[in-house]
C-alpha positions as CSV (number, residue, x, y, z in Angstrom):
1,M,29.0,86.1,155.8
2,F,32.6,85.1,155.3
3,F,35.2,84.8,158.1
4,D,38.9,84.3,158.0
5,S,41.0,82.9,160.8
6,N,44.5,81.7,161.5
7,N,43.1,79.4,164.2
8,D,39.7,78.4,165.4
9,K,39.7,80.9,168.3
10,T,40.1,84.1,166.2
11,R,37.5,85.0,163.5
12,K,37.5,88.2,161.6
13,L,34.8,89.4,159.2
14,I,36.1,89.9,155.7
15,K,35.7,93.4,154.3
16,E,34.5,94.0,150.7
17,F,36.2,96.3,148.2
18,A,35.2,97.5,144.8
19,P,38.5,98.7,143.2
20,K,38.2,101.5,140.6
21,K,41.8,102.0,139.6
22,F,45.1,100.1,139.6
23,E,46.3,101.9,142.7
24,D,43.4,100.2,144.6
25,I,44.9,96.8,143.7
26,Q,48.1,97.7,145.5
27,R,46.2,98.5,148.7
28,L,44.4,95.1,148.4
29,L,47.6,93.2,147.9
30,T,49.1,95.0,151.0
31,K,46.2,93.8,153.1
32,V,46.7,90.2,151.9
33,Q,50.4,90.6,152.7
34,R,49.3,91.5,156.2
35,K,47.3,88.3,156.4
36,E,43.9,89.9,155.9
37,S,41.4,88.2,153.6
38,V,39.6,90.6,151.2
39,M,36.5,90.3,149.1
40,V,36.7,92.0,145.8
41,D,33.8,93.1,143.6
42,I,34.7,94.1,140.0
43,N,31.1,94.0,138.6
44,E,30.9,97.7,138.1
45,L,34.0,97.9,135.9
46,P,34.0,97.7,132.1
47,A,34.7,94.0,131.2
48,D,38.1,94.5,129.6
49,F,39.4,96.7,132.5
50,A,37.9,94.2,135.0
51,Q,39.8,91.4,133.4
52,R,43.1,93.3,133.5
53,M,42.6,94.1,137.2
54,L,41.8,90.4,137.9
55,D,44.9,89.3,136.0
56,F,47.0,91.8,138.0
57,L,45.4,90.7,141.3
58,C,45.9,87.0,140.6
59,G,49.6,87.6,139.7
60,G,50.1,89.5,143.0
61,I,48.3,86.8,145.0
62,Y,50.3,84.1,143.4
63,A,53.5,85.9,144.2
64,L,52.4,86.1,147.9
65,G,51.6,82.4,148.0
66,G,47.9,83.1,148.5
67,T,44.7,82.0,146.8
68,V,41.9,83.6,144.8
69,R,38.5,82.0,145.2
70,L,35.5,82.8,143.0
71,I,32.4,83.6,145.1
72,N,30.0,84.8,142.4
73,T,30.2,86.4,139.0
74,G,32.7,89.2,139.4
75,E,33.2,88.6,143.1
76,Y,36.3,87.0,144.5
77,I,38.0,86.4,147.9
78,L,41.7,87.0,148.2
79,I,43.1,84.6,150.8
80,P,46.6,85.0,152.3
81,K,48.9,82.0,152.6
82,G,48.1,80.1,155.8
83,V,44.6,81.6,156.4
84,K,41.5,79.5,156.4
85,V,38.1,80.9,155.2
86,S,34.8,79.6,156.3
87,T,31.2,80.7,155.6
88,T,28.1,80.8,157.7
89,R,24.8,81.0,156.0
90,K,21.5,81.8,157.5
91,E,18.7,79.6,156.1
């Protein structure tokens, strides 16, 4: 599980999205602009289209001062500026 928080007292579960079209990217960037972290899965997209979406996402996140972190193949977390992300794993 991934959580984001602006401080140690507030933790929110990060929602996962699987964008299918470029309009979905705008919604994701709006969430990041609102200080919400988002997990993105592009594994179901054709490789060339997935790369274009990732490039578009990275450019938008850069413009917002945020960070893109690779989780797994085709899975990324979009982290807004000033937000910390932590993981908890059950063993």
